[in-house]
N, CA, C and O atoms as CSV, one atom per row, in Angstrom:
chain,resi,resn,atom,element,x,y,z
A,1,UNK,N,N,30.305,14.943,-5.671
A,1,UNK,CA,C,29.786,13.949,-4.731
A,1,UNK,C,C,28.421,14.442,-4.210
A,1,UNK,O,O,28.295,15.599,-3.808
A,2,UNK,N,N,27.414,13.575,-4.217
A,2,UNK,CA,C,26.112,13.966,-3.667
A,2,UNK,C,C,26.227,14.286,-2.179
A,2,UNK,O,O,27.035,13.708,-1.453
A,3,UNK,N,N,25.401,15.213,-1.762
A,3,UNK,CA,C,25.405,15.634,-0.363
A,3,UNK,C,C,24.921,14.507,0.559
A,3,UNK,O,O,25.412,14.360,1.678
A,4,UNK,N,N,23.948,13.708,0.076
A,4,UNK,CA,C,23.361,12.636,0.878
A,4,UNK,C,C,23.599,11.309,0.169
A,4,UNK,O,O,22.979,11.035,-0.858
A,5,UNK,N,N,24.494,10.482,0.710
A,5,UNK,CA,C,24.780,9.220,0.026
A,5,UNK,C,C,25.434,8.207,0.959
A,5,UNK,O,O,26.403,8.505,1.658
A,6,UNK,N,N,24.873,7.005,0.948
A,6,UNK,CA,C,25.508,5.854,1.593
A,6,UNK,C,C,25.841,4.865,0.490
A,6,UNK,O,O,25.028,4.647,-0.408
A,7,UNK,N,N,27.017,4.264,0.541
A,7,UNK,CA,C,27.332,3.156,-0.361
A,7,UNK,C,C,27.263,1.874,0.470
A,7,UNK,O,O,27.546,1.879,1.668
A,8,UNK,N,N,26.885,0.788,-0.181
A,8,UNK,CA,C,26.669,-0.479,0.516
A,8,UNK,C,C,27.437,-1.586,-0.194
A,8,UNK,O,O,27.317,-1.759,-1.407
A,9,UNK,N,N,28.228,-2.334,0.574
A,9,UNK,CA,C,28.946,-3.493,0.058
A,9,UNK,C,C,28.465,-4.729,0.809
A,9,UNK,O,O,28.202,-4.671,2.010
A,10,UNK,N,N,28.353,-5.849,0.093
A,10,UNK,CA,C,27.834,-7.085,0.678
A,10,UNK,C,C,28.785,-8.239,0.407
A,10,UNK,O,O,29.303,-8.379,-0.702
A,11,UNK,N,N,29.015,-9.066,1.422
A,11,UNK,CA,C,29.776,-10.308,1.274
A,11,UNK,C,C,28.914,-11.455,1.790
A,11,UNK,O,O,28.845,-11.683,2.998
A,12,UNK,N,N,28.247,-12.188,0.872
A,12,UNK,CA,C,27.413,-13.313,1.296
A,12,UNK,C,C,28.225,-14.591,1.480
A,12,UNK,O,O,29.310,-14.739,0.917
A,13,UNK,N,N,27.683,-15.514,2.279
A,13,UNK,CA,C,28.375,-16.777,2.542
A,13,UNK,C,C,27.350,-17.872,2.842
A,13,UNK,O,O,26.397,-17.652,3.589
A,14,UNK,N,N,27.552,-19.034,2.261
A,14,UNK,CA,C,26.725,-20.212,2.554
A,14,UNK,C,C,27.165,-20.805,3.892
A,14,UNK,O,O,28.358,-20.861,4.187
A,15,UNK,N,N,26.206,-21.244,4.696
A,15,UNK,CA,C,26.485,-21.817,6.017
A,15,UNK,C,C,26.040,-23.284,6.053
A,15,UNK,O,O,24.906,-23.570,6.438
A,16,UNK,N,N,26.920,-24.224,5.655
A,16,UNK,CA,C,26.519,-25.632,5.634
A,16,UNK,C,C,26.112,-26.157,7.006
A,16,UNK,O,O,25.249,-27.030,7.101
A,17,UNK,N,N,26.726,-25.634,8.076
A,17,UNK,CA,C,26.399,-26.107,9.426
A,17,UNK,C,C,25.030,-25.613,9.902
A,17,UNK,O,O,24.515,-26.106,10.906
A,18,UNK,N,N,24.434,-24.648,9.196
A,18,UNK,CA,C,23.101,-24.163,9.546
A,18,UNK,C,C,22.088,-24.514,8.455
A,18,UNK,O,O,21.048,-23.870,8.321
A,19,UNK,N,N,22.411,-25.535,7.690
A,19,UNK,CA,C,21.560,-25.958,6.583
A,19,UNK,C,C,21.163,-27.416,6.753
A,19,UNK,O,O,21.880,-28.207,7.365
A,20,UNK,N,N,20.006,-27.751,6.198
A,20,UNK,CA,C,19.512,-29.128,6.157
A,20,UNK,C,C,18.969,-29.387,4.760
A,20,UNK,O,O,17.757,-29.345,4.544
A,21,UNK,N,N,19.868,-29.657,3.802
A,21,UNK,CA,C,19.427,-29.837,2.417
A,21,UNK,C,C,18.327,-30.885,2.247
A,21,UNK,O,O,17.457,-30.725,1.392
A,22,UNK,N,N,18.351,-31.944,3.042
A,22,UNK,CA,C,17.313,-32.980,2.931
A,22,UNK,C,C,15.936,-32.432,3.270
A,22,UNK,O,O,14.926,-32.955,2.798
A,23,UNK,N,N,15.886,-31.383,4.085
A,23,UNK,CA,C,14.616,-30.726,4.449
A,23,UNK,C,C,14.410,-29.426,3.665
A,23,UNK,O,O,13.543,-28.622,4.007
A,24,UNK,N,N,15.204,-29.225,2.620
A,24,UNK,CA,C,15.135,-28.007,1.799
A,24,UNK,C,C,15.280,-26.740,2.638
A,24,UNK,O,O,14.507,-25.795,2.487
A,25,UNK,N,N,16.274,-26.731,3.519
A,25,UNK,CA,C,16.609,-25.533,4.297
A,25,UNK,C,C,18.092,-25.227,4.090
A,25,UNK,O,O,18.958,-26.065,4.339
A,26,UNK,N,N,18.360,-24.006,3.628
A,26,UNK,CA,C,19.721,-23.588,3.324
A,26,UNK,C,C,20.000,-22.268,4.039
A,26,UNK,O,O,19.304,-21.276,3.824
A,27,UNK,N,N,21.023,-22.268,4.888
A,27,UNK,CA,C,21.360,-21.085,5.674
A,27,UNK,C,C,22.455,-20.259,5.018
A,27,UNK,O,O,23.423,-20.792,4.475
A,28,UNK,N,N,22.282,-18.967,5.082
A,28,UNK,CA,C,23.252,-18.035,4.513
A,28,UNK,C,C,23.501,-16.892,5.493
A,28,UNK,O,O,22.603,-16.482,6.229
A,29,UNK,N,N,24.713,-16.395,5.490
A,29,UNK,CA,C,25.051,-15.183,6.222
A,29,UNK,C,C,25.470,-14.139,5.199
A,29,UNK,O,O,25.909,-14.472,4.098
A,30,UNK,N,N,25.329,-12.878,5.574
A,30,UNK,CA,C,25.839,-11.808,4.725
A,30,UNK,C,C,26.383,-10.711,5.630
A,30,UNK,O,O,25.753,-10.303,6.606
A,31,UNK,N,N,27.574,-10.252,5.271
A,31,UNK,CA,C,28.208,-9.156,6.003
A,31,UNK,C,C,28.066,-7.904,5.148
A,31,UNK,O,O,28.455,-7.875,3.980
A,32,UNK,N,N,27.502,-6.882,5.760
A,32,UNK,CA,C,27.218,-5.637,5.056
A,32,UNK,C,C,28.070,-4.518,5.637
A,32,UNK,O,O,28.184,-4.373,6.854
A,33,UNK,N,N,28.662,-3.735,4.754
A,33,UNK,CA,C,29.363,-2.527,5.165
A,33,UNK,C,C,28.636,-1.332,4.546
A,33,UNK,O,O,28.511,-1.225,3.325
A,34,UNK,N,N,28.163,-0.445,5.406
A,34,UNK,CA,C,27.484,0.784,4.978
A,34,UNK,C,C,28.462,1.930,5.217
A,34,UNK,O,O,28.948,2.116,6.333
A,35,UNK,N,N,28.746,2.689,4.177
A,35,UNK,CA,C,29.739,3.757,4.249
A,35,UNK,C,C,29.069,5.078,3.876
A,35,UNK,O,O,28.426,5.176,2.831
A,36,UNK,N,N,29.216,6.088,4.722
A,36,UNK,CA,C,28.669,7.407,4.398
A,36,UNK,C,C,29.624,8.102,3.439
A,36,UNK,O,O,30.653,8.639,3.849
A,37,UNK,N,N,29.273,8.086,2.161
A,37,UNK,CA,C,30.090,8.709,1.131
A,37,UNK,C,C,29.556,10.099,0.776
A,37,UNK,O,O,30.003,10.715,-0.191
A,38,UNK,N,N,28.613,10.576,1.555
A,38,UNK,CA,C,28.051,11.905,1.330
A,38,UNK,C,C,28.792,12.972,2.113
A,38,UNK,O,O,29.886,12.745,2.631
A,39,UNK,N,N,28.168,14.146,2.187
A,39,UNK,CA,C,28.784,15.302,2.823
A,39,UNK,C,C,28.146,15.661,4.162
A,39,UNK,O,O,28.604,16.585,4.835
A,40,UNK,N,N,27.087,14.939,4.559
A,40,UNK,CA,C,26.342,15.263,5.771
A,40,UNK,C,C,26.177,13.990,6.614
A,40,UNK,O,O,25.955,12.908,6.070
A,41,UNK,N,N,26.287,14.122,7.935
A,41,UNK,CA,C,26.029,12.978,8.815
A,41,UNK,C,C,24.594,12.506,8.611
A,41,UNK,O,O,23.686,13.315,8.425
A,42,UNK,N,N,24.399,11.190,8.649
A,42,UNK,CA,C,23.066,10.633,8.431
A,42,UNK,C,C,22.910,9.347,9.227
A,42,UNK,O,O,23.879,8.660,9.551
A,43,UNK,N,N,21.638,9.046,9.533
A,43,UNK,CA,C,21.319,7.864,10.329
A,43,UNK,C,C,20.532,6.867,9.494
A,43,UNK,O,O,19.605,7.234,8.772
A,44,UNK,N,N,20.915,5.602,9.602
A,44,UNK,CA,C,20.178,4.516,8.965
A,44,UNK,C,C,18.982,4.215,9.865
A,44,UNK,O,O,19.154,3.814,11.016
A,45,UNK,N,N,17.783,4.407,9.345
A,45,UNK,CA,C,16.562,4.263,10.149
A,45,UNK,C,C,15.916,2.896,9.979
A,45,UNK,O,O,15.554,2.252,10.963
A,46,UNK,N,N,15.769,2.447,8.724
A,46,UNK,CA,C,15.073,1.177,8.493
A,46,UNK,C,C,15.614,0.488,7.251
A,46,UNK,O,O,16.376,1.057,6.469
A,47,UNK,N,N,15.180,-0.784,7.099
A,47,UNK,CA,C,15.623,-1.604,5.979
A,47,UNK,C,C,14.411,-2.193,5.266
A,47,UNK,O,O,13.348,-2.377,5.860
A,48,UNK,N,N,14.594,-2.483,3.986
A,48,UNK,CA,C,13.575,-3.158,3.177
A,48,UNK,C,C,14.314,-4.143,2.277
A,48,UNK,O,O,15.039,-3.748,1.364
A,49,UNK,N,N,14.117,-5.434,2.551
A,49,UNK,CA,C,14.772,-6.500,1.791
A,49,UNK,C,C,13.765,-7.168,0.862
A,49,UNK,O,O,12.593,-7.319,1.207
A,50,UNK,N,N,14.228,-7.563,-0.308
A,50,UNK,CA,C,13.463,-8.410,-1.225
A,50,UNK,C,C,14.313,-9.660,-1.445
A,50,UNK,O,O,15.393,-9.607,-2.034
A,51,UNK,N,N,13.790,-10.789,-0.951
A,51,UNK,CA,C,14.509,-12.062,-0.990
A,51,UNK,C,C,13.759,-12.982,-1.950
A,51,UNK,O,O,12.560,-13.213,-1.788
A,52,UNK,N,N,14.463,-13.501,-2.942
A,52,UNK,CA,C,13.830,-14.351,-3.949
A,52,UNK,C,C,14.577,-15.677,-4.014
A,52,UNK,O,O,15.796,-15.700,-4.180
A,53,UNK,N,N,13.838,-16.789,-3.883
A,53,UNK,CA,C,14.496,-18.091,-3.977
A,53,UNK,C,C,14.507,-18.563,-5.434
A,53,UNK,O,O,13.977,-17.886,-6.314
A,54,UNK,N,N,15.108,-19.720,-5.679
A,54,UNK,CA,C,15.276,-20.230,-7.044
A,54,UNK,C,C,13.952,-20.598,-7.703
A,54,UNK,O,O,13.893,-20.725,-8.926
A,55,UNK,N,N,12.898,-20.770,-6.926
A,55,UNK,CA,C,11.570,-21.073,-7.483
A,55,UNK,C,C,10.783,-19.801,-7.790
A,55,UNK,O,O,9.656,-19.863,-8.281
A,56,UNK,N,N,11.387,-18.644,-7.497
A,56,UNK,CA,C,10.701,-17.381,-7.749
A,56,UNK,C,C,9.839,-16.902,-6.595
A,56,UNK,O,O,9.159,-15.883,-6.716
A,57,UNK,N,N,9.854,-17.625,-5.467
A,57,UNK,CA,C,9.109,-17.179,-4.289
A,57,UNK,C,C,9.778,-15.930,-3.720
A,57,UNK,O,O,10.978,-15.937,-3.446
A,58,UNK,N,N,9.005,-14.860,-3.544
A,58,UNK,CA,C,9.545,-13.590,-3.073
A,58,UNK,C,C,9.045,-13.324,-1.661
A,58,UNK,O,O,7.857,-13.461,-1.366
A,59,UNK,N,N,9.978,-12.938,-0.793
A,59,UNK,CA,C,9.640,-12.533,0.566
A,59,UNK,C,C,10.186,-11.131,0.780
A,59,UNK,O,O,11.346,-10.855,0.475
A,60,UNK,N,N,9.348,-10.247,1.306
A,60,UNK,CA,C,9.790,-8.895,1.633
A,60,UNK,C,C,9.917,-8.783,3.137
A,60,UNK,O,O,9.051,-9.239,3.884
A,61,UNK,N,N,11.006,-8.172,3.573
A,61,UNK,CA,C,11.261,-7.982,4.993
A,61,UNK,C,C,11.502,-6.498,5.227
A,61,UNK,O,O,12.387,-5.899,4.617
A,62,UNK,N,N,10.706,-5.911,6.118
A,62,UNK,CA,C,10.862,-4.504,6.467
A,62,UNK,C,C,11.010,-4.401,7.976
A,62,UNK,O,O,10.398,-5.167,8.720
A,63,UNK,N,N,11.822,-3.455,8.424
A,63,UNK,CA,C,11.970,-3.281,9.859
A,63,UNK,C,C,12.862,-2.106,10.196
A,63,UNK,O,O,13.591,-1.586,9.351
A,64,UNK,N,N,12.786,-1.701,11.456
A,64,UNK,CA,C,13.618,-0.614,11.935
A,64,UNK,C,C,15.048,-1.078,12.116
A,64,UNK,O,O,15.296,-2.182,12.601
A,65,UNK,N,N,15.988,-0.235,11.727
A,65,UNK,CA,C,17.399,-0.471,11.972
A,65,UNK,C,C,17.936,-1.734,11.337
A,65,UNK,O,O,17.290,-2.371,10.505
A,66,UNK,N,N,19.152,-2.077,11.763
A,66,UNK,CA,C,19.824,-3.306,11.350
A,66,UNK,C,C,20.444,-3.907,12.594
A,66,UNK,O,O,21.084,-3.198,13.371
A,67,UNK,N,N,20.266,-5.187,12.794
A,67,UNK,CA,C,20.737,-5.913,13.979
A,67,UNK,C,C,20.490,-5.109,15.268
A,67,UNK,O,O,21.361,-5.019,16.133
A,68,UNK,N,N,19.293,-4.530,15.375
A,68,UNK,CA,C,18.906,-3.798,16.579
A,68,UNK,C,C,19.520,-2.418,16.724
A,68,UNK,O,O,19.407,-1.809,17.788
A,69,UNK,N,N,20.161,-1.912,15.694
A,69,UNK,CA,C,20.808,-0.606,15.783
A,69,UNK,C,C,20.349,0.311,14.653
A,69,UNK,O,O,19.923,-0.145,13.592
A,70,UNK,N,N,20.446,1.605,14.907
A,70,UNK,CA,C,20.190,2.630,13.897
A,70,UNK,C,C,21.410,3.553,13.873
A,70,UNK,O,O,21.374,4.653,14.425
A,71,UNK,N,N,22.489,3.097,13.230
A,71,UNK,CA,C,23.755,3.831,13.315
A,71,UNK,C,C,23.707,5.214,12.672
A,71,UNK,O,O,23.127,5.404,11.603
A,72,UNK,N,N,24.330,6.171,13.352
A,72,UNK,CA,C,24.527,7.520,12.832
A,72,UNK,C,C,25.957,7.582,12.299
A,72,UNK,O,O,26.917,7.386,13.045
A,73,UNK,N,N,26.088,7.854,11.006
A,73,UNK,CA,C,27.401,7.855,10.368
A,73,UNK,C,C,27.790,9.256,9.932
A,73,UNK,O,O,27.060,9.920,9.196
A,74,UNK,N,N,28.935,9.687,10.390
A,74,UNK,CA,C,29.515,10.950,9.932
A,74,UNK,C,C,30.074,10.730,8.526
A,74,UNK,O,O,30.341,9.588,8.151
A,75,UNK,N,N,30.259,11.790,7.740
A,75,UNK,CA,C,30.878,11.612,6.422
A,75,UNK,C,C,32.202,10.858,6.555
A,75,UNK,O,O,33.041,11.207,7.386
A,76,UNK,N,N,32.383,9.831,5.737
A,76,UNK,CA,C,33.594,9.023,5.768
A,76,UNK,C,C,33.536,7.842,6.716
A,76,UNK,O,O,34.388,6.957,6.636
A,77,UNK,N,N,32.555,7.797,7.618
A,77,UNK,CA,C,32.445,6.680,8.558
A,77,UNK,C,C,31.720,5.497,7.925
A,77,UNK,O,O,30.939,5.648,6.985
A,78,UNK,N,N,32.006,4.308,8.473
A,78,UNK,CA,C,31.356,3.082,7.996
A,78,UNK,C,C,30.821,2.300,9.189
A,78,UNK,O,O,31.306,2.439,10.312
A,79,UNK,N,N,29.813,1.479,8.923
A,79,UNK,CA,C,29.225,0.586,9.914
A,79,UNK,C,C,29.137,-0.787,9.265
A,79,UNK,O,O,28.677,-0.909,8.129
A,80,UNK,N,N,29.576,-1.823,9.978
A,80,UNK,CA,C,29.540,-3.179,9.428
A,80,UNK,C,C,28.770,-4.092,10.369
A,80,UNK,O,O,28.901,-4.003,11.590
A,81,UNK,N,N,27.961,-4.976,9.781
A,81,UNK,CA,C,27.231,-5.955,10.578
A,81,UNK,C,C,27.054,-7.229,9.765
A,81,UNK,O,O,27.187,-7.233,8.541
A,82,UNK,N,N,26.752,-8.310,10.477
A,82,UNK,CA,C,26.477,-9.588,9.827
A,82,UNK,C,C,25.106,-10.064,10.256
A,82,UNK,O,O,24.756,-10.006,11.435
A,83,UNK,N,N,24.338,-10.532,9.300
A,83,UNK,CA,C,23.015,-11.093,9.561
A,83,UNK,C,C,22.866,-12.330,8.688
A,83,UNK,O,O,23.840,-12.790,8.092
A,84,UNK,N,N,21.667,-12.869,8.606
A,84,UNK,CA,C,21.489,-14.064,7.806
A,84,UNK,C,C,20.055,-14.321,7.425
A,84,UNK,O,O,19.137,-13.623,7.856
A,85,UNK,N,N,19.881,-15.344,6.602
A,85,UNK,CA,C,18.544,-15.778,6.203
A,85,UNK,C,C,18.605,-17.252,5.835
A,85,UNK,O,O,19.682,-17.818,5.647
A,86,UNK,N,N,17.438,-17.857,5.735
A,86,UNK,CA,C,17.325,-19.242,5.276
A,86,UNK,C,C,16.411,-19.271,4.063
A,86,UNK,O,O,15.382,-18.598,4.012
A,87,UNK,N,N,16.818,-20.069,3.094
A,87,UNK,CA,C,16.001,-20.265,1.896
A,87,UNK,C,C,15.544,-21.715,1.833
A,87,UNK,O,O,16.145,-22.600,2.443
A,88,UNK,N,N,14.465,-21.943,1.082
A,88,UNK,CA,C,13.973,-23.310,0.845
A,88,UNK,C,C,14.564,-23.902,-0.432
A,88,UNK,O,O,14.257,-25.037,-0.794
A,89,UNK,N,N,15.415,-23.128,-1.114
A,89,UNK,CA,C,16.135,-23.621,-2.288
A,89,UNK,C,C,17.626,-23.357,-2.066
A,89,UNK,O,O,18.005,-22.560,-1.208
A,90,UNK,N,N,18.461,-24.036,-2.850
A,90,UNK,CA,C,19.912,-23.941,-2.669
A,90,UNK,C,C,20.498,-22.629,-3.183
A,90,UNK,O,O,21.680,-22.353,-2.979
A,91,UNK,N,N,19.678,-21.822,-3.848
A,91,UNK,CA,C,20.168,-20.528,-4.311
A,91,UNK,C,C,19.028,-19.521,-4.347
A,91,UNK,O,O,17.852,-19.880,-4.291
A,92,UNK,N,N,19.403,-18.268,-4.442
A,92,UNK,CA,C,18.438,-17.175,-4.504
A,92,UNK,C,C,19.170,-15.856,-4.585
A,92,UNK,O,O,20.393,-15.812,-4.717
A,93,UNK,N,N,18.406,-14.782,-4.504
A,93,UNK,CA,C,19.006,-13.450,-4.535
A,93,UNK,C,C,18.389,-12.592,-3.437
A,93,UNK,O,O,17.294,-12.863,-2.943
A,94,UNK,N,N,19.126,-11.554,-3.075
A,94,UNK,CA,C,18.632,-10.543,-2.135
A,94,UNK,C,C,19.039,-9.172,-2.656
A,94,UNK,O,O,20.102,-9.014,-3.257
A,95,UNK,N,N,18.189,-8.192,-2.421
A,95,UNK,CA,C,18.527,-6.786,-2.655
A,95,UNK,C,C,17.533,-5.953,-1.869
A,95,UNK,O,O,16.575,-6.482,-1.306
A,96,UNK,N,N,17.763,-4.656,-1.832
A,96,UNK,CA,C,16.839,-3.822,-1.087
A,96,UNK,C,C,17.310,-2.395,-0.960
A,96,UNK,O,O,18.105,-1.900,-1.760
A,97,UNK,N,N,16.789,-1.737,0.087
A,97,UNK,CA,C,17.134,-0.340,0.347
A,97,UNK,C,C,17.179,-0.092,1.848
A,97,UNK,O,O,16.523,-0.768,2.640
A,98,UNK,N,N,17.975,0.899,2.200
A,98,UNK,CA,C,17.969,1.453,3.553
A,98,UNK,C,C,17.338,2.827,3.472
A,98,UNK,O,O,17.652,3.612,2.578
A,99,UNK,N,N,16.444,3.118,4.413
A,99,UNK,CA,C,15.867,4.458,4.534
A,99,UNK,C,C,16.713,5.214,5.542
A,99,UNK,O,O,16.963,4.725,6.644
A,100,UNK,N,N,17.152,6.406,5.166
A,100,UNK,CA,C,18.084,7.171,5.996
A,100,UNK,C,C,17.573,8.596,6.179
A,100,UNK,O,O,16.816,9.113,5.357
A,101,UNK,N,N,18.003,9.219,7.274
A,101,UNK,CA,C,17.682,10.619,7.533
A,101,UNK,C,C,18.985,11.338,7.875
A,101,UNK,O,O,19.718,10.939,8.780
A,102,UNK,N,N,19.253,12.407,7.127
A,102,UNK,CA,C,20.459,13.196,7.362
A,102,UNK,C,C,20.272,14.103,8.570
A,102,UNK,O,O,19.151,14.375,9.001
A,103,UNK,N,N,21.387,14.558,9.100
A,103,UNK,CA,C,21.407,15.426,10.272
A,103,UNK,C,C,20.556,16.687,10.079
A,103,UNK,O,O,19.994,17.214,11.039
A,104,UNK,N,N,20.467,17.166,8.831
A,104,UNK,CA,C,19.683,18.371,8.545
A,104,UNK,C,C,18.212,18.066,8.239
A,104,UNK,O,O,17.458,18.957,7.849
A,105,UNK,N,N,17.803,16.782,8.421
A,105,UNK,CA,C,16.401,16.404,8.221
A,105,UNK,C,C,16.072,15.843,6.850
A,105,UNK,O,O,14.974,15.324,6.650
A,106,UNK,N,N,16.991,15.934,5.903
A,106,UNK,CA,C,16.754,15.398,4.559
A,106,UNK,C,C,16.630,13.876,4.619
A,106,UNK,O,O,17.415,13.210,5.295
A,107,UNK,N,N,15.643,13.332,3.911
A,107,UNK,CA,C,15.441,11.877,3.861
A,107,UNK,C,C,15.940,11.357,2.519
A,107,UNK,O,O,15.776,12.007,1.487
A,108,UNK,N,N,16.551,10.179,2.548
A,108,UNK,CA,C,17.030,9.572,1.307
A,108,UNK,C,C,17.103,8.066,1.486
A,108,UNK,O,O,17.070,7.553,2.604
A,109,UNK,N,N,17.205,7.362,0.354
A,109,UNK,CA,C,17.354,5.909,0.373
A,109,UNK,C,C,18.721,5.523,-0.171
A,109,UNK,O,O,19.260,6.176,-1.064
A,110,UNK,N,N,19.268,4.450,0.386
A,110,UNK,CA,C,20.527,3.883,-0.097
A,110,UNK,C,C,20.220,2.497,-0.643
A,110,UNK,O,O,19.636,1.662,0.046
A,111,UNK,N,N,20.617,2.262,-1.880
A,111,UNK,CA,C,20.360,0.965,-2.520
A,111,UNK,C,C,21.309,-0.100,-1.980
A,111,UNK,O,O,22.500,0.145,-1.791
A,112,UNK,N,N,20.755,-1.289,-1.736
A,112,UNK,CA,C,21.550,-2.464,-1.391
A,112,UNK,C,C,21.644,-3.272,-2.681
A,112,UNK,O,O,20.625,-3.762,-3.168
A,113,UNK,N,N,22.844,-3.422,-3.247
A,113,UNK,CA,C,22.957,-4.104,-4.542
A,113,UNK,C,C,22.524,-5.568,-4.460
A,113,UNK,O,O,22.695,-6.224,-3.433
A,114,UNK,N,N,21.964,-6.064,-5.558
A,114,UNK,CA,C,21.548,-7.457,-5.595
A,114,UNK,C,C,22.758,-8.372,-5.466
A,114,UNK,O,O,23.797,-8.147,-6.087
A,115,UNK,N,N,22.604,-9.411,-4.644
A,115,UNK,CA,C,23.652,-10.418,-4.524
A,115,UNK,C,C,23.035,-11.795,-4.531
A,115,UNK,O,O,21.861,-11.976,-4.210
A,116,UNK,N,N,23.861,-12.776,-4.909
A,116,UNK,CA,C,23.403,-14.156,-5.062
A,116,UNK,C,C,23.780,-14.967,-3.833
A,116,UNK,O,O,24.895,-14.865,-3.321
A,117,UNK,N,N,22.837,-15.772,-3.369
A,117,UNK,CA,C,23.072,-16.762,-2.323
A,117,UNK,C,C,23.104,-18.100,-3.038
A,117,UNK,O,O,22.139,-18.471,-3.706
A,118,UNK,N,N,24.216,-18.836,-2.904
A,118,UNK,CA,C,24.367,-20.055,-3.693
A,118,UNK,C,C,25.051,-21.151,-2.881
A,118,UNK,O,O,26.244,-21.065,-2.588
A,119,UNK,N,N,24.286,-22.179,-2.521
A,119,UNK,CA,C,24.846,-23.314,-1.780
A,119,UNK,C,C,25.469,-24.328,-2.728
A,119,UNK,O,O,26.411,-25.024,-2.349
A,120,UNK,N,N,24.967,-24.425,-3.944
A,120,UNK,CA,C,25.413,-25.438,-4.894
A,120,UNK,C,C,26.860,-25.212,-5.306
A,120,UNK,O,O,27.655,-26.152,-5.310
A,121,UNK,N,N,27.209,-23.990,-5.650
A,121,UNK,CA,C,28.571,-23.681,-6.092
A,121,UNK,C,C,29.480,-23.277,-4.955
A,121,UNK,O,O,30.593,-22.805,-5.187
A,122,UNK,N,N,29.019,-23.456,-3.719
A,122,UNK,CA,C,29.761,-22.943,-2.572
A,122,UNK,C,C,31.005,-23.753,-2.268
A,122,UNK,O,O,31.998,-23.186,-1.814
A,123,UNK,N,N,30.990,-25.052,-2.500
A,123,UNK,CA,C,32.158,-25.863,-2.206
A,123,UNK,C,C,32.565,-25.799,-0.752
A,123,UNK,O,O,33.753,-25.845,-0.431
A,124,UNK,N,N,31.584,-25.693,0.131
A,124,UNK,CA,C,31.870,-25.715,1.556
A,124,UNK,C,C,31.964,-24.357,2.212
A,124,UNK,O,O,32.331,-24.292,3.385
A,125,UNK,N,N,31.656,-23.267,1.527
A,125,UNK,CA,C,31.690,-22.013,2.248
A,125,UNK,C,C,31.731,-20.765,1.414
A,125,UNK,O,O,31.196,-19.743,1.844
A,126,UNK,N,N,32.341,-20.786,0.231
A,126,UNK,CA,C,32.394,-19.581,-0.582
A,126,UNK,C,C,31.182,-19.520,-1.479
A,126,UNK,O,O,30.061,-19.700,-1.005
A,127,UNK,N,N,31.368,-19.278,-2.740
A,127,UNK,CA,C,30.334,-19.479,-3.735
A,127,UNK,C,C,29.297,-18.398,-3.899
A,127,UNK,O,O,28.633,-18.371,-4.935
A,128,UNK,N,N,29.114,-17.510,-2.953
A,128,UNK,CA,C,28.130,-16.468,-3.140
A,128,UNK,C,C,28.789,-15.315,-3.890
A,128,UNK,O,O,29.988,-15.075,-3.751
A,129,UNK,N,N,27.999,-14.613,-4.681
A,129,UNK,CA,C,28.596,-13.540,-5.468
A,129,UNK,C,C,27.663,-12.331,-5.520
A,129,UNK,O,O,26.443,-12.461,-5.419
A,130,UNK,N,N,28.255,-11.174,-5.676
A,130,UNK,CA,C,27.504,-9.929,-5.779
A,130,UNK,C,C,27.273,-9.626,-7.244
A,130,UNK,O,O,28.183,-9.757,-8.063
A,131,UNK,N,N,26.061,-9.221,-7.575
A,131,UNK,CA,C,25.731,-8.820,-8.948
A,131,UNK,C,C,25.846,-7.311,-9.043
A,131,UNK,O,O,25.422,-6.587,-8.142
A,132,UNK,N,N,26.428,-6.838,-10.148
A,132,UNK,CA,C,26.571,-5.388,-10.313
A,132,UNK,C,C,25.676,-4.914,-11.432
A,132,UNK,O,O,25.645,-3.721,-11.735
């Protein structure tokens, strides 16, 4: 097992009540679980998202922490949060990285796996899928 490692799981969801398809606005939520699978306590410092809609428009989002927090995770601990985004198309993808700093000062990145945001196949709420 690597000394410095976070694993990331994502559960995306289409939000019909926060969408206006006639105005090309589609709302999505995603619940992320970050798990310290390494051997050293580490803190999630910042995020870098790459969001791509069905037309190929790419938006990059960078910022400190997640949902206003910079969680410090001991080995074996997990942190879960829910956030969201809006797209101008009924589907798209998201992926990215978290920048982390271990208790001993080592810096590392944790990959956020690509996942699909899909309003068309959602059938009222499901429909989003994670790509491996």
